[in-house]
MIDORO-751822 format. One line per field, with one value per residue (C-alpha): x, y, z; residue in one letter; residue number from 1. Coordinates in Angstrom, 1 decimal. Example, Ala and Ser with C-alpha at 12.3 -4.5 7.8 and 13.67 -1.06 7.14 Angstrom:
2
c1 <- 12.3,13.7
c2 <- -4.5,-1.1
c3 <- 7.8,7.1
r <- A,S
k <- 1,2
# end
This chain:
299
c1 <- 0.0,1.3,2.2,0.0,2.9,3.5,-0.2,-0.1,3.0,1.5,-1.8,0.2,2.3,-0.9,-2.3,0.9,1.4,-2.1,-1.9,1.5,0.2,-3.0,-1.2,0.9,4.6,5.6,2.8,3.8,7.4,6.2,4.8,8.1,9.8,7.6,8.2,12.0,12.1,10.1,12.3,15.5,15.1,12.7,13.2,16.9,17.1,20.8,21.7,24.7,26.1,25.8,27.4,30.3,30.7,30.7,33.4,35.5,35.4,35.6,37.8,37.5,37.7,34.6,32.2,29.3,26.9,28.2,28.0,24.4,23.5,25.0,23.3,19.9,19.9,21.1,18.2,15.6,16.7,16.1,12.4,12.2,13.6,10.9,8.2,9.4,9.7,6.1,5.3,7.5,4.4,3.5,6.8,6.7,9.3,7.9,8.6,12.1,12.9,12.5,15.2,18.8,19.9,18.4,21.7,23.1,20.8,22.7,25.9,24.4,23.0,26.4,28.1,25.5,26.2,30.0,29.7,28.3,25.9,27.8,26.7,28.6,28.4,27.1,28.4,26.7,27.0,24.1,24.0,21.1,18.2,20.1,16.9,15.6,18.5,17.5,13.8,14.5,16.9,14.2,11.6,13.9,14.5,18.0,18.4,19.3,19.0,19.9,20.4,18.2,17.3,13.8,12.0,11.5,7.8,6.4,3.4,5.7,7.8,4.8,3.7,7.1,7.3,3.9,5.1,8.2,5.9,5.0,8.4,10.5,13.5,14.6,15.5,17.5,17.1,20.2,20.8,23.8,23.8,23.2,26.7,25.9,22.6,24.4,27.2,24.8,22.8,25.9,27.1,23.6,24.0,22.3,23.6,24.2,23.4,25.3,25.8,29.4,29.6,28.3,30.2,30.9,32.3,33.8,35.6,35.8,38.5,39.9,40.5,40.8,37.4,36.1,39.4,39.4,39.3,36.4,36.0,33.5,32.3,34.3,31.2,31.6,35.2,34.4,31.6,33.8,36.5,34.2,32.6,35.5,33.0,33.9,32.7,31.3,31.1,28.0,26.7,23.3,22.6,19.3,19.0,16.5,13.5,12.5,15.4,17.9,21.4,23.9,27.6,29.1,32.8,35.4,35.2,37.4,38.6,39.5,42.8,42.0,45.8,46.4,48.4,46.8,43.0,42.8,45.2,43.3,40.1,41.7,43.0,39.6,37.8,40.5,40.1,36.3,35.9,38.5,36.2,33.1,34.9,36.0,32.5,30.9,33.4,32.5,28.8,28.7,25.1,24.0,25.5,23.5,25.5,22.9,23.6,23.3,26.0,28.5,31.7,34.2,36.8,39.1,42.6
c2 <- 0.0,3.4,5.9,9.0,11.3,9.3,9.7,13.5,13.9,11.9,13.9,17.1,15.9,14.9,18.4,20.2,17.9,18.5,22.3,22.7,20.6,22.7,26.0,27.4,26.7,30.2,30.4,27.1,28.2,31.4,29.3,27.5,30.9,32.0,28.8,29.1,32.7,32.0,29.2,30.9,34.5,34.0,30.3,30.6,26.8,25.9,29.3,30.1,26.6,27.0,30.5,28.9,26.2,28.7,30.8,27.7,26.8,30.2,31.8,34.0,37.2,36.4,39.4,38.7,39.9,37.2,34.5,35.4,35.4,32.0,30.5,32.0,30.9,27.4,27.1,28.6,26.2,23.3,24.3,25.0,21.5,20.0,21.9,20.7,17.1,17.1,18.3,15.7,13.8,16.9,17.1,16.5,16.5,19.8,21.5,20.0,21.2,24.8,24.3,25.3,21.7,20.3,21.1,18.0,15.6,15.1,14.7,11.9,10.2,10.3,8.8,6.0,5.2,5.3,3.0,0.3,-1.3,-0.7,1.8,4.5,6.7,10.2,11.7,14.8,16.7,18.1,21.2,22.9,20.6,17.3,15.1,17.1,15.7,12.1,12.6,14.8,12.1,9.5,11.5,11.3,7.5,7.9,4.6,6.2,4.5,5.7,4.5,5.8,5.2,4.3,7.0,6.4,7.1,4.1,6.2,8.9,6.2,4.7,8.2,8.9,5.5,6.0,9.3,7.6,5.2,8.1,7.4,4.4,5.8,2.9,3.4,0.8,0.8,0.3,-3.2,-5.5,-7.0,-3.8,-3.8,-6.7,-5.1,-1.9,-3.7,-5.8,-2.8,-0.9,-3.9,-4.1,-0.5,1.5,4.7,5.1,8.5,8.9,11.5,11.1,13.9,11.7,11.3,7.7,6.5,3.3,2.1,5.6,7.5,10.8,13.3,17.1,18.8,22.3,23.7,21.0,17.2,14.8,11.2,9.8,6.6,5.3,3.8,5.7,4.5,0.9,0.6,2.2,-0.4,-3.4,-2.4,-0.5,2.3,6.0,8.5,11.7,14.6,16.6,19.6,21.2,24.9,26.7,29.9,32.3,30.5,28.1,27.4,24.6,24.5,21.7,21.3,17.9,17.5,15.2,11.5,10.0,6.6,3.7,1.9,-1.8,-2.5,-0.6,-2.8,-1.4,-1.3,0.9,3.4,3.5,4.1,7.0,8.4,8.3,9.9,12.5,13.5,13.4,15.5,18.0,18.7,19.0,21.1,23.6,24.0,24.3,27.0,28.8,28.7,28.3,29.4,26.3,23.9,22.3,23.6,22.3,18.7,16.7,14.3,17.2,16.0,18.8,19.0,22.1,21.4
c3 <- 0.0,-0.9,1.8,2.2,1.4,-1.9,-2.8,-2.1,-4.2,-7.0,-7.0,-7.0,-10.0,-11.9,-11.3,-12.3,-15.3,-16.6,-16.1,-17.9,-20.8,-21.0,-21.1,-24.0,-23.6,-22.6,-20.0,-18.6,-18.4,-16.7,-13.9,-13.7,-13.5,-10.6,-8.7,-9.3,-8.2,-5.1,-4.0,-5.0,-3.9,-1.0,0.1,-0.6,-1.2,-1.3,-2.6,-0.4,-0.9,-4.7,-4.6,-2.7,-5.3,-8.2,-6.5,-5.8,-9.5,-11.1,-8.5,-5.5,-7.5,-9.5,-9.2,-6.9,-9.6,-11.9,-9.2,-8.5,-12.2,-12.8,-9.7,-10.6,-14.3,-13.3,-10.8,-13.2,-16.0,-13.6,-13.3,-17.1,-17.7,-15.4,-17.2,-20.6,-19.3,-18.4,-21.9,-23.7,-24.9,-26.9,-28.8,-32.5,-35.3,-36.5,-33.2,-32.9,-36.5,-35.3,-32.6,-33.2,-32.2,-35.3,-37.1,-35.3,-37.0,-40.3,-38.3,-36.1,-39.2,-40.9,-37.8,-37.6,-41.3,-40.8,-37.7,-40.1,-37.7,-34.5,-31.9,-30.0,-26.9,-26.4,-23.2,-21.9,-18.6,-16.5,-18.7,-20.5,-21.0,-21.1,-21.3,-24.3,-26.3,-25.9,-26.6,-29.6,-31.1,-30.5,-32.5,-35.5,-35.2,-33.7,-31.7,-28.4,-25.0,-21.5,-17.9,-15.1,-11.4,-10.3,-8.3,-4.6,-4.9,-6.9,-8.1,-9.4,-11.0,-12.7,-14.0,-15.5,-17.1,-18.7,-20.1,-21.5,-23.4,-25.7,-27.3,-28.2,-26.2,-24.2,-20.5,-18.6,-14.9,-12.8,-11.5,-11.0,-14.5,-16.4,-17.8,-20.1,-21.2,-22.2,-24.1,-26.0,-27.2,-28.3,-30.3,-31.8,-33.2,-30.5,-29.0,-25.3,-23.9,-20.6,-17.9,-16.8,-14.2,-11.3,-8.1,-6.9,-3.6,-4.9,-8.0,-9.5,-11.3,-10.1,-12.8,-13.3,-13.7,-13.4,-12.0,-9.3,-9.1,-9.4,-8.6,-11.1,-12.4,-15.4,-17.1,-20.4,-20.7,-19.7,-22.2,-24.9,-24.2,-24.1,-27.4,-29.1,-29.5,-29.9,-27.2,-28.6,-26.0,-26.5,-24.6,-24.5,-24.0,-23.4,-25.4,-23.9,-22.6,-25.4,-27.7,-27.3,-29.0,-29.0,-29.6,-30.7,-30.2,-31.9,-30.7,-28.1,-29.3,-27.0,-27.7,-27.9,-27.7,-24.5,-22.1,-18.9,-19.0,-15.9,-17.2,-20.5,-18.6,-16.8,-20.1,-21.8,-18.8,-18.5,-22.2,-22.0,-18.9,-20.2,-23.1,-21.0,-18.4,-21.0,-22.4,-19.0,-18.0,-21.2,-20.4,-16.5,-16.2,-18.2,-15.6,-12.8,-9.8,-7.4,-8.0,-4.7,-6.0,-6.4,-8.0,-7.6,-4.9,-5.0,-3.7
r <- X,X,X,X,X,X,X,X,X,X,X,X,X,X,X,X,X,X,X,X,X,X,X,X,X,X,X,X,X,X,X,X,X,X,X,X,X,X,X,X,X,X,X,X,X,X,X,X,X,X,X,X,X,X,X,X,X,X,X,X,X,X,X,X,X,X,X,X,X,X,X,X,X,X,X,X,X,X,X,X,X,X,X,X,X,X,X,X,X,X,X,X,X,X,X,X,X,X,X,X,X,X,X,X,X,X,X,X,X,X,X,X,X,X,X,X,X,X,X,X,X,X,X,X,X,X,X,X,X,X,X,X,X,X,X,X,X,X,X,X,X,X,X,X,X,X,X,X,X,X,X,X,X,X,X,X,X,X,X,X,X,X,X,X,X,X,X,X,X,X,X,X,X,X,X,X,X,X,X,X,X,X,X,X,X,X,X,X,X,X,X,X,X,X,X,X,X,X,X,X,X,X,X,X,X,X,X,X,X,X,X,X,X,X,X,X,X,X,X,X,X,X,X,X,X,X,X,X,X,X,X,X,X,X,X,X,X,X,X,X,X,X,X,X,X,X,X,X,X,X,X,X,X,X,X,X,X,X,X,X,X,X,X,X,X,X,X,X,X,X,X,X,X,X,X,X,X,X,X,X,X,X,X,X,X,X,X,X,X,X,X,X,X,X,X,X,X,X,X
k <- 1,2,3,4,5,6,7,8,9,10,11,12,13,14,15,16,17,18,19,20,21,22,23,24,25,26,27,28,29,30,31,32,33,34,35,36,37,38,39,40,41,42,43,44,45,46,47,48,49,50,51,52,53,54,55,56,57,58,59,60,61,62,63,64,65,66,67,68,69,70,71,72,73,74,75,76,77,78,79,80,81,82,83,84,85,86,87,88,89,90,91,92,93,94,95,96,97,98,99,100,101,102,103,104,105,106,107,108,109,110,111,112,113,114,115,116,117,118,119,120,121,122,123,124,125,126,127,128,129,130,131,132,133,134,135,136,137,138,139,140,141,142,143,144,145,146,147,148,149,150,151,152,153,154,155,156,157,158,159,160,161,162,163,164,165,166,167,168,169,170,171,172,173,174,175,176,177,178,179,180,181,182,183,184,185,186,187,188,189,190,191,192,193,194,195,196,197,198,199,200,201,202,203,204,205,206,207,208,209,210,211,212,213,214,215,216,217,218,219,220,221,222,223,224,225,226,227,228,229,230,231,232,233,234,235,236,237,238,239,240,241,242,243,244,245,246,247,248,249,250,251,252,253,254,255,256,257,258,259,260,261,262,263,264,265,266,267,268,269,270,271,272,273,274,275,276,277,278,279,280,281,282,283,284,285,286,287,288,289,290,291,292,293,294,295,296,297,298,299
# end
């Protein structure tokens, strides 16, 4: 039997989801803006901690006005992302074709053709609307799949899964044998979309990231090694309220002849995170500085 708090959360989600799908996009985003502003400027949720993180990464001499701006846009974008996620079932090819990120489609189609039936990996940080990338690719029959955790609230988890059924985008839920499932799909020609900027406590690799160090899961490197698949760094950016742009970088290739697999993993993750770090520092307001699983330690 579901807990009362789970039922209340579910009913609230149903109401909000119905409302934001009924309203025009900009009106729905305006509601998200109000909620973000209230929790940020009045509630001050994690604001001081986030200001500290930004200063640690960008430097103590970073003007306070810039720090406040980065923290606010990052928080606002989180609410905008949530609003858009609730509206994912309303997305169409026609709507995506009006987005700046559509320029990436021919490149992805070319890469798929060059891979000759083999898959590859798209690695993206928590920047811009990262979930929009996977859903948009799915609409154009790009065979993307991703890894996710189940929600603690089973009713909310059921709701989200029902929304995902609007697309063919495959979601693998984390479990002990997930590695084999991922490798099999890449070998079958599918594309793994993965978020590498996640902190881990065990079996991680420590590399330079955002002017500090981060201990992160080497999953992207491991899957690249096991499938001999290239990793393409890709970063999303929100432009204004409703536009989404994307930058795809040159691939990072695993060396199948590397004598030390662990050192090769470290090399791959170092190169990957260097690319992502540079892009994040160029557009810091796009990054999710509020992440609970914060990865950066400043020496």
